[in-house]
SESENU-541806 format. One record per atom (N, C-alpha, C, O): residue in three letters; x, y, z. Coordinates in steps of 0.05 Angstrom, whole numbers, padded with zeros to 5 digits, always signed. Each point is the difference from the previous one (the first is absolute). Layout:
REM SESENU-541806
AlaXYZ...
END
This chain:
REM SESENU-541806
Unk+00698+04618+01967Unk-00002-00011+00030Unk-00006+00020+00029Unk+00009+00021+00008Unk-00035-00044+00004Unk-00008+00028+00019Unk+00011-00023+00023Unk-00007-00023+00004Unk+00027+00040+00009Unk+00015-00016+00023Unk-00018+00000+00024Unk-00006-00019+00015Unk+00001+00044-00014Unk-00025+00004+00030Unk-00022-00025-00002Unk-00010-00012+00019Unk+00005+00009-00044Unk-00030-00021+00007Unk+00011-00023+00009Unk-00013-00013+00016Unk+00040+00002-00027Unk+00010-00023+00012Unk+00003+00002+00031Unk+00005-00020+00015Unk-00008+00034-00010Unk-00001+00001+00035Unk-00026+00008+00012Unk-00005-00003+00024Unk-00008+00011-00036Unk-00033+00003+00011Unk-00021-00013-00006Unk-00022+00002+00012Unk+00028-00023-00038Unk-00020-00015-00005Unk-00012-00015+00022Unk-00023-00002+00008Unk+00045-00007+00000Unk-00014-00026+00023Unk-00022+00013+00017Unk-00020-00012+00007Unk+00026+00039+00001Unk-00018+00014+00024Unk-00031+00005-00019Unk-00020+00004+00014Unk+00019-00005-00040Unk-00027+00004-00005Unk-00017-00023+00000Unk-00021+00001-00013Unk+00029-00026+00028Unk-00015-00023-00006Unk-00012+00001+00030Unk+00013+00009+00019Unk-00034-00018-00018Unk-00022+00008+00032Unk+00016-00019+00020Unk+00000+00007+00023Unk+00016-00036-00033Unk+00014-00015+00021Unk+00028-00002-00006Unk+00012-00021+00005Unk-00001+00043-00014Unk+00024+00000+00001Unk+00019-00007+00019Unk+00021-00011-00006Unk-00028+00020+00036Unk+00016-00006+00015Unk+00002-00031+00002Unk+00021-00012+00004Unk-00052-00005-00006Unk+00000-00025+00011Unk+00015-00011-00020Unk+00014-00018+00009Unk-00009+00022-00036Unk+00014-00016-00019Unk+00028+00006-00002Unk+00012-00016-00014Unk+00001+00034+00022Unk+00019+00017+00010Unk+00012-00010+00022Unk+00024+00000-00002Unk-00035-00010+00025Unk+00005-00013+00027Unk+00007-00023-00007Unk+00021-00010+00008Unk-00044-00005-00028Unk+00007-00033+00003Unk+00031-00003-00018Unk+00015-00018+00006Unk-00008+00036-00027Unk+00022+00000-00008Unk+00011+00004+00012Unk+00019-00015-00006Unk-00012+00029+00029Unk+00023+00002+00021Unk+00008-00025+00016Unk+00021-00009+00007Unk-00047+00002-00002Unk+00002-00024+00018Unk+00011-00027-00009Unk+00014-00014+00015Unk-00022+00006-00047Unk+00012-00020-00010Unk+00029+00005-00008Unk+00015-00019-00007Unk-00007+00043+00008Unk+00031+00004-00009Unk+00013-00013+00027Unk+00021-00013-00003Unk-00034+00014+00030Unk+00017-00015+00022Unk+00006-00033-00008Unk+00019-00014+00006Unk-00036+00009-00015Unk+00003-00029-00013Unk+00027-00008-00024Unk-00006-00001-00024Unk+00028-00003+00032Unk+00019-00012-00019Unk-00008-00015-00021Unk-00014-00020+00000Unk+00028+00035-00025Unk-00002-00004-00027Unk-00024-00002-00008Unk-00009+00016-00016Unk-00007-00041+00030Unk-00030-00001-00005Unk-00015+00033+00000Unk-00010+00004-00022Unk+00008+00011+00035Unk-00012+00019+00007Unk+00016+00021-00016Unk-00015+00019-00004Unk+00038-00015-00007Unk+00009+00013-00024Unk-00009-00002-00025Unk-00003+00019-00015Unk-00002-00051+00010Unk-00013-00009-00029Unk-00023+00013+00005Unk-00003+00021-00014Unk-00016-00027+00032Unk-00029+00008-00006Unk+00005+00042+00000Unk-00015+00016-00011Unk+00027-00012+00020Unk-00002+00027-00003Unk+00011+00013-00025Unk-00007+00022-00008Unk+00025-00038-00006Unk+00012+00008-00024Unk-00020-00004-00016Unk-00006+00019-00015Unk-00011-00047+00013Unk-00028-00008-00017Unk-00018+00014+00003Unk-00014+00003-00020Unk+00007+00014+00044Unk-00018+00017+00004Unk+00005+00024-00022Unk-00016+00003-00019Unk+00046+00019+00025Unk+00005+00009-00017Unk-00002-00004-00029Unk-00009+00017-00015Unk+00017-00035+00011Unk-00004-00008-00038Unk-00032+00004-00004Unk-00005+00011-00021Unk-00019-00019+00038Unk-00021+00008-00011Unk-00007+00028+00005Unk-00013+00012-00016Unk+00023-00001+00039Unk-00005+00027-00006Unk+00013+00019-00026Unk-00010+00021-00008Unk+00034-00034-00002Unk+00015+00009-00021Unk-00019-00008-00029Unk+00002+00013-00021Unk-00019-00039+00025Unk-00015-00005-00023Unk-00022+00025+00000Unk-00002+00017-00018Unk-00012-00019+00041Unk-00018+00022+00002Unk-00004+00025-00014Unk-00017+00007-00016Unk+00040+00008+00029Unk+00009+00024-00011Unk+00002-00003-00026Unk-00012+00018-00013Unk+00026-00037-00001Unk+00000+00008-00021Unk-00024-00002-00023Unk+00000+00012-00022Unk-00018-00029+00034Unk-00015-00010-00017Unk-00021+00025+00014Unk-00023-00005-00008Unk+00023+00025+00022Unk-00018+00022+00007Unk-00023-00011+00017Unk-00022+00010+00003Unk+00033-00033+00008Unk-00032-00005+00021Unk-00001+00017+00018Unk+00019+00010+00012Unk-00049-00005-00008Unk+00000+00024+00030Unk+00006+00002+00026Unk+00004+00020+00013Unk-00001-00055-00004Unk+00009-00004+00020Unk+00027-00014+00001Unk+00002-00024-00005Unk+00020+00040+00011Unk+00021-00017-00006Unk+00012-00018+00020Unk+00017-00018-00003Unk-00031+00026+00028Unk+00016-00021+00022Unk-00031-00020-00003Unk-00024+00004-00002Unk+00043-00029+00003Unk-00015-00025-00001Unk-00012-00011+00024Unk+00000+00018+00017Unk-00010-00037-00008Unk-00012-00007+00024Unk+00020-00029+00010Unk+00006-00017-00016Unk-00001+00018+00039Unk+00014-00025+00002Unk-00018-00027+00005Unk-00006-00011+00021Unk-00001+00005-00049Unk-00011-00026+00001Unk+00004-00023-00011Unk-00012-00021+00000Unk+00039+00034-00015Unk+00007-00019-00022Unk+00029-00014+00013Unk+00016-00007-00018Unk-00009+00004+00037Unk+00031-00007+00008Unk+00007-00020-00017Unk+00024-00004+00002Unk-00034-00011-00016Unk+00010-00020-00016Unk+00010+00014-00026Unk+00021-00009-00008Unk-00034+00031-00008Unk+00006+00012-00020Unk+00023+00013+00007Unk+00019-00001-00016Unk-00016+00016+00042Unk+00021+00019+00001Unk+00022-00005+00007Unk+00020+00014-00003Unk-00023-00043+00016Unk+00025-00013+00005Unk+00012-00009-00028Unk+00025+00000-00004Unk-00045-00009-00019Unk+00020-00008-00023Unk+00015+00025-00011Unk+00023+00006-00003Unk-00041+00004-00001Unk+00011+00034-00009Unk+00029+00005+00009Unk+00019+00006-00014Unk-00021-00008+00045Unk+00029+00006+00012Unk+00022-00020-00008Unk+00024+00006-00001Unk-00034-00029-00005Unk+00019-00023-00006Unk+00013+00009-00029Unk+00024-00002-00007Unk-00050+00014-00007Unk+00012+00002-00026Unk+00022+00022-00002Unk+00022-00004-00012Unk-00032+00034+00029Unk+00021+00013+00004Unk+00025-00006+00005Unk+00020+00007-00013Unk-00021-00024+00035Unk+00028-00013+00003Unk+00017-00018-00024Unk+00024+00003-00007Unk-00039-00018-00002Unk+00021-00006-00023Unk+00003+00015-00023Unk+00018-00005-00016Unk-00037+00028+00013Unk+00018+00014-00021Unk+00019+00014+00011Unk+00021+00000-00014Unk-00019+00015+00037Unk+00020+00008+00013Unk+00023-00013+00001Unk+00022+00010-00004Unk-00028-00042+00010Unk+00035-00011+00007Unk+00008-00001-00025Unk+00024+00007-00003Unk-00041-00015-00026Unk+00008+00004-00025Unk+00018+00017-00005Unk+00022-00007-00007Unk-00027+00031+00011Unk+00002+00025-00010Unk+00031+00001+00028Unk+00023+00008-00007Unk-00026-00013+00023Unk+00026-00001+00015Unk+00024-00024+00003Unk+00016-00004+00019Unk-00018-00011-00048Unk+00009-00021+00003Unk+00032+00013-00010Unk+00018-00008+00014Unk-00012+00022-00032Unk+00024+00013+00000Unk+00016+00007+00014Unk+00024-00002-00005Unk-00037+00012+00031Unk+00014+00009+00024Unk+00015-00024+00014Unk+00024-00002+00005Unk-00045-00015+00000Unk+00016-00033+00011Unk+00021-00002-00015Unk+00021-00001+00011Unk-00021+00001-00043Unk+00023-00012-00012Unk+00023+00020+00003Unk+00023-00009-00002Unk-00026+00031+00006Unk+00020+00023+00000Unk+00013-00006+00027Unk+00025-00002+00002Unk-00037-00001+00016Unk+00006-00014+00029Unk+00019-00018+00005Unk+00020+00002+00015Unk-00027-00018-00029Unk+00011-00025-00006Unk+00022+00001-00012Unk+00019-00011+00011Unk-00014+00022-00038Unk+00026+00015-00009Unk+00020+00013+00016Unk+00024-00002-00003Unk-00036+00015+00018Unk+00018+00016+00019Unk+00012-00009+00019Unk+00018+00011+00012Unk-00030-00042-00005Unk+00015-00017+00028Unk+00018-00017-00013Unk+00024+00000+00005Unk-00035-00015-00024Unk+00022-00021-00020Unk+00025+00007-00007Unk+00018-00015+00008Unk-00013+00028-00017Unk+00028+00015-00011Unk+00014+00003+00039Unk+00020-00014+00004Unk-00026+00023+00009Unk+00014+00003+00020Unk+00006-00024+00016Unk+00022-00004+00011Unk-00047-00016-00010Unk+00001-00025+00011Unk+00028-00018-00018Unk+00016-00015+00012Unk-00015+00021-00036Unk+00015-00017-00019Unk+00026+00006+00006Unk+00016-00019+00002Unk-00004+00048+00003Unk+00023+00006+00007Unk+00007-00004+00024Unk+00025+00001+00005Unk-00041-00008+00016Unk+00002-00001+00026Unk+00010-00034+00000Unk+00015-00010+00016Unk-00025-00002-00034Unk+00004-00025-00001Unk+00021-00015-00008Unk+00004-00024+00004Unk+00015+00048-00025Unk+00027-00009-00003Unk+00020+00009+00021Unk+00003+00023+00008Unk+00014-00049+00002Unk+00016+00001+00022Unk+00018+00017+00002Unk+00010+00006+00022Unk-00003+00005-00048Unk+00021+00025+00001Unk-00005+00021-00007Unk+00016+00017-00006Unk-00039-00014+00006Unk-00016+00029-00003Unk+00013+00023+00024Unk+00005-00004+00024Unk+00000+00028-00040Unk+00005+00022+00025Unk-00029+00005+00012Unk-00020+00001-00014Unk+00020+00003+00037Unk-00027+00008+00008Unk-00013+00035-00001Unk-00023+00008+00002Unk+00048+00008-00006Unk+00005+00032-00008Unk-00014-00004-00029Unk-00016+00017-00007Unk+00022-00039-00011Unk-00009+00006-00028Unk-00019-00014-00002Unk-00014+00008-00018Unk+00004-00030+00031Unk-00025-00004+00002Unk-00024+00018+00016Unk-00023-00005-00004Unk+00030+00023+00021Unk-00017+00015+00012Unk-00006+00023-00028Unk-00021+00011-00007Unk+00049-00009-00005Unk-00003+00027-00017Unk-00016-00002-00022Unk-00014+00017-00009Unk+00018-00048+00000Unk-00015-00011-00023Unk-00033+00003+00002Unk-00017+00011-00014Unk+00020-00030+00042Unk-00033-00001+00007Unk-00010+00032+00006Unk-00023+00008-00004Unk+00040+00007+00014Unk-00022+00023+00004Unk-00009+00020-00029Unk-00022+00011-00002Unk+00045-00009-00018Unk-00009+00007-00020Unk-00023-00013-00021Unk-00018+00012-00012Unk+00023-00039+00014Unk-00033-00018-00010Unk-00018+00011+00013Unk-00018+00013-00011Unk+00019-00016+00034Unk-00023+00007+00013Unk-00007+00027+00006Unk-00020+00004+00014Unk+00037+00019-00026Unk-00011+00023-00003Unk-00013+00010-00028Unk-00019+00015-00004Unk+00036-00032-00018Unk-00016+00003-00022Unk-00028-00012-00001Unk-00019+00009-00012Unk+00020-00035+00029Unk-00027-00014-00007Unk-00019+00012+00015Unk-00023+00000-00009Unk+00029+00013+00032Unk-00019+00011+00017Unk-00013+00029-00016Unk-00024+00005-00001Unk+00043+00010-00011Unk-00016+00019-00015Unk-00015-00008-00028Unk-00016+00016-00010Unk+00020-00038+00000Unk-00016-00013-00020Unk-00030-00010+00016Unk-00022+00000-00011Unk+00028-00008+00038Unk-00023-00010+00013Unk-00013+00027+00007Unk-00023+00003-00008Unk+00032+00014+00020Unk-00020+00029+00000Unk-00015+00008-00021Unk-00023+00009-00002Unk+00044-00016-00017Unk-00015+00013-00023Unk-00024-00015-00009Unk-00021+00013-00004Unk+00022-00039+00000Unk-00024-00022-00010Unk-00015+00003+00020Unk-00024-00004-00007Unk+00028+00012+00039Unk-00022+00002+00019Unk-00016+00024-00007Unk-00025-00003+00004Unk+00033+00025-00013Unk-00018+00020-00011Unk-00015-00012-00023Unk-00024+00000+00003Unk+00034-00010-00027Unk-00013-00004-00026Unk-00024-00021+00010Unk-00023+00001-00008Unk+00031-00023+00029Unk-00021-00025+00007Unk-00026+00015+00010Unk-00022-00003-00009Unk+00032+00021+00034Unk-00020+00015+00017Unk-00025+00020-00019Unk-00024+00003+00003Unk+00045+00008-00024Unk-00015+00004-00024Unk-00022-00012-00019Unk-00022+00007-00008Unk+00034-00024+00005Unk-00017-00026-00011Unk-00018-00010+00007Unk-00019-00005-00015Unk+00021-00001+00044Unk-00017-00015+00012Unk-00030+00017-00001Unk-00021-00013-00004Unk+00019+00046+00008Unk-00023+00015-00009Unk-00017-00010-00017Unk-00021-00011+00006Unk+00030+00014-00032Unk-00014-00009-00023Unk-00007-00031+00008Unk-00024-00003+00001Unk+00036-00017+00004Unk+00007-00025+00003Unk-00026-00006+00020Unk-00014-00016-00012Unk+00005+00020+00033Unk-00020-00003+00017Unk-00026+00011-00007Unk-00021-00012+00004Unk+00026+00043-00018Unk-00031+00010-00012Unk-00005-00015-00014Unk-00023-00009+00002Unk+00042-00003-00026Unk-00019-00021-00017Unk-00006-00024+00006Unk-00014-00015-00014Unk+00025+00007+00035Unk-00006-00028+00013Unk-00031+00003+00013Unk-00018-00017-00002Unk+00016+00039+00014Unk-00029+00013+00020Unk-00018+00001-00026Unk-00023-00007+00004Unk+00030+00014-00027Unk-00022+00002-00021Unk-00010-00027-00018Unk-00022-00007-00008Unk+00045-00002+00005Unk-00003-00033-00012Unk-00006-00021+00012Unk-00011-00020-00011Unk+00020+00021+00048Unk+00003-00022+00022Unk+00013-00019-00023Unk-00009-00023-00006Unk+00026+00032-00004Unk+00023-00025-00016Unk+00026+00005+00014Unk+00009+00023-00002Unk+00006-00041+00016Unk+00027+00003+00008Unk+00019+00010-00025Unk+00019+00016+00000Unk-00030-00032-00025Unk+00023+00001-00026Unk-00002+00028-00012Unk+00014+00007-00019Unk-00036+00010+00032Unk+00003+00023-00009Unk+00018+00017+00013Unk+00011+00018-00013Unk-00005-00021+00038Unk+00018+00018+00011Unk+00033-00014-00004Unk+00021+00008+00011Unk-00024-00026-00026Unk+00029-00009-00005Unk+00007+00004-00025Unk+00024-00002-00005Unk-00043+00008-00017Unk+00008+00012-00022Unk+00020+00031-00002Unk-00010+00022-00005Unk+00034-00026+00009Unk+00013+00024+00006Unk-00002+00016-00024Unk-00001+00025+00003Unk+00000-00034-00026Unk+00008+00017-00021Unk-00031+00019-00004Unk+00001+00023-00008Unk-00023-00035+00014Unk-00024+00011-00002Unk-00002+00027+00026Unk-00010+00022-00002Unk+00023-00034+00026Unk-00001+00013+00026Unk+00024+00027-00003Unk+00004+00020+00014Unk+00006-00029-00032Unk+00027+00027-00004Unk-00009+00015-00020Unk+00009+00023-00001Unk-00027-00032-00018Unk-00009+00027-00013Unk-00023+00013+00011Unk-00009+00020-00012Unk-00003-00028+00038Unk-00009+00023+00010Unk+00022+00008+00016Unk+00004+00022-00011Unk+00004-00023+00021Unk+00022+00006+00017Unk+00012+00024-00019Unk+00000+00023+00009Unk+00009-00027-00036Unk+00010+00020-00008Unk-00012+00016-00018Unk+00015+00017-00011Unk-00049-00018+00003Unk-00008+00017-00003Unk-00005+00024+00018Unk-00001+00023-00007Unk-00001-00032+00036Unk-00007+00021+00024Unk+00015-00006+00022Unk-00010-00008+00021Unk+00039+00011-00024Unk+00017-00008+00025Unk-00003+00019+00018Unk+00006-00010+00021Unk-00014+00036-00017Unk-00002+00025+00016Unk-00024-00018+00016Unk+00009-00009+00021Unk-00030+00003-00024Unk-00027-00005+00010Unk+00007-00024+00019Unk-00009-00001+00023Unk+00026-00019-00033Unk+00000-00020+00010Unk+00025+00004+00018Unk+00001-00017+00017Unk+00019+00034-00015Unk+00021+00002+00011Unk-00015+00021+00025Unk+00003-00006+00024Unk-00015+00024-00030Unk-00009+00008+00020Unk-00019-00016+00026Unk+00005+00001+00024Unk-00029-00016-00038Unk-00016-00023+00013Unk+00021-00021+00020Unk-00010-00013+00019Unk+00033+00012-00026Unk+00022-00020+00010Unk+00008+00019+00025Unk-00005-00004+00024Unk+00018+00023-00033Unk+00015+00016+00022Unk-00019+00008+00024Unk+00009-00001+00023Unk-00035+00010-00030Unk-00019+00011+00016Unk-00008-00026+00018Unk+00003+00001+00025Unk-00014-00025-00041Unk-00002-00019+00022Unk+00021-00012+00015Unk-00005-00006+00023Unk+00029+00002-00033Unk+00014-00005+00022Unk+00008+00025+00022Unk+00006-00010+00021Unk-00006+00036-00022Unk+00000+00019+00016Unk-00022+00000+00018Unk+00002+00005+00024Unk-00026-00012-00036Unk-00025-00001+00015Unk+00005-00024+00027Unk-00003+00004+00024Unk+00011-00025-00035Unk+00007-00024+00017Unk+00018+00003+00020Unk-00001-00012+00021Unk+00022+00031-00028Unk+00015+00006+00018Unk-00005+00027+00021Unk+00011+00002+00022Unk-00026+00015-00032Unk-00010+00016+00023Unk-00018-00011+00013Unk+00006-00003+00023Unk-00038-00009-00032Unk-00016-00011+00007Unk+00002-00014+00024Unk-00013+00004+00021Unk+00036-00027-00030Unk+00014-00021+00022Unk+00010+00016+00024Unk-00006-00006+00023Unk+00018+00025-00028Unk+00014+00016+00021Unk-00016+00013+00023Unk+00002-00001+00024Unk-00019+00017-00043Unk-00023+00013+00022Unk-00011-00024+00019Unk+00006-00002+00024Unk-00023-00016-00040Unk-00013-00024+00020Unk+00022-00009+00022Unk-00007-00008+00022Unk+00025+00009-00028Unk+00020-00015+00019Unk+00006+00021+00025Unk+00009-00006+00022Unk-00014+00029-00031Unk+00012+00019+00021Unk-00029+00002+00014Unk+00000+00011+00022Unk-00025-00019-00032Unk-00023+00012+00011Unk-00011-00024+00017Unk-00017+00002+00017Unk+00029-00024-00025Unk-00010-00029+00024Unk+00010-00017-00014Unk-00013-00010-00019Unk+00040+00001+00024Unk+00011-00027-00003Unk-00006-00005-00029Unk+00006+00013-00020Unk-00023-00043+00022Unk-00010-00011-00024Unk-00016+00013-00024Unk-00008-00010-00021Unk+00005+00035+00029Unk-00014+00024-00014Unk+00018-00002-00034Unk-00011+00008-00021Unk+00028-00015+00023Unk+00018+00008-00023Unk-00015-00026-00014Unk-00001+00005-00024Unk-00009-00028+00028Unk-00011-00019-00017Unk-00033+00017-00010Unk-00013-00007-00020Unk+00008+00021+00031Unk-00024+00010-00009Unk+00005+00032-00020Unk-00013+00009-00019Unk+00037+00000+00033Unk+00012+00024-00024Unk+00011-00013-00027Unk-00003+00013-00020Unk+00016-00040+00020Unk+00004-00016-00026Unk-00024-00008-00019Unk+00000-00004-00024Unk-00023+00001+00043Unk-00017-00014-00018Unk-00012+00026-00011Unk-00005-00002-00024Unk+00000+00026+00033Unk-00013+00026-00017Unk+00021+00000-00020Unk-00005+00000-00024Unk+00029+00000+00033Unk+00016+00003-00027Unk-00009-00017-00026Unk-00007+00008-00022Unk+00009-00031+00032Unk-00003-00018-00020Unk-00024+00008-00018Unk+00000+00001-00025Unk-00023+00007+00044Unk-00025+00011-00019Unk+00016+00022-00023Unk+00004-00002-00024Unk+00002+00017+00039Unk+00007+00030-00015Unk+00019-00017-00020Unk-00012+00001-00022Unk+00034-00015+00019Unk+00013-00013-00020Unk-00014-00013-00023Unk+00005+00002-00025Unk-00022-00014+00038Unk-00023-00022-00019Unk-00019+00022-00026Unk-00008-00005-00023Unk+00009+00033+00041Unk-00015+00015-00017Unk+00019+00014-00020Unk-00004+00005-00024Unk+00023+00000+00038Unk+00022+00013-00017Unk+00007-00010-00026Unk+00003+00013-00021Unk+00001-00043+00026Unk+00012-00018-00025Unk-00024+00000-00020Unk+00004+00000-00024Unk-00028-00001+00033Unk-00022+00003-00020Unk-00007+00023-00012Unk-00016-00001-00018Unk+00026+00026+00027Unk-00003+00022-00007Unk+00022+00001-00029Unk-00008+00009-00021Unk+00040-00020+00025Unk+00018+00001-00022Unk-00011-00015-00014Unk+00001+00006-00023Unk-00014-00028+00028Unk-00008-00020-00027Unk-00023+00014-00010Unk-00003-00004-00025Unk-00015+00020+00037Unk-00017+00013-00019Unk+00011+00024-00016Unk-00010+00008-00021Unk+00028+00000+00031Unk+00017+00018-00016Unk+00016-00012-00024Unk-00001+00011-00021Unk+00014-00033+00024Unk+00014-00009-00020Unk-00019-00014-00020Unk+00005-00001-00024Unk-00027-00010+00034Unk-00021-00009-00015Unk-00012+00025-00022Unk-00002-00006-00024Unk-00003+00029+00030Unk-00012+00017-00008Unk+00016+00008-00027Unk-00011+00012-00018Unk+00042-00022+00017Unk+00012+00004-00025Unk-00007-00023-00018Unk+00011-00001-00022Unk-00025-00014+00027Unk+00003-00026-00021Unk+00014-00023-00003Unk+00004-00014-00020Unk+00005+00011+00054Unk+00022-00021+00000Unk-00009-00023+00023Unk+00016-00015+00010Unk-00042+00015-00003Unk-00007-00024+00014Unk-00017-00012-00018Unk-00004+00006-00024Unk-00010-00031+00041Unk+00003-00008+00019Unk+00022-00009+00015Unk-00003-00008+00023
END
């Protein structure tokens, strides 16, 4: 894994400022803008995996980027469904106990707190697993252009199990970059956080591609 390359590669493109600038500007648009930037990142991931000489595409295929961004949204929502189920499970028992007219408030609070704590721990643990699984899932989606590839949990988990350290490193560094660059951009000039986040997204797309290529080298891909 060349972590430095993930942050320096955009600057090797003569038009990188324009492409990065468009990504930041689009981020201002709620939902639609984020989907476009996400789809752009998927295309970056595909190009890096396939070792194309120009990782940053032109902003000429808005329809394609939107479709790819929506694909990532679907994949992410499916991976996060268990968290939604856990959240519902945490609420239902407390509501049920409260509905009992003779239920003691302290008892309800204690039981609800215990259930919430247990399910919260499970949710946190699953959140980490889901975050890691999304790395190979999105990479396989980028390579195949098929949402179904990103939803094949067993195959994605096989990739993760083969090289867990590289996917963990890519995930953590991507999250750290998003936090730091967004904060620096906000301090620099308010809305600059959007351009900081956009640059972090470009770095994250490269890191995901690198992790996938490392896992692929063990013969566990596509």
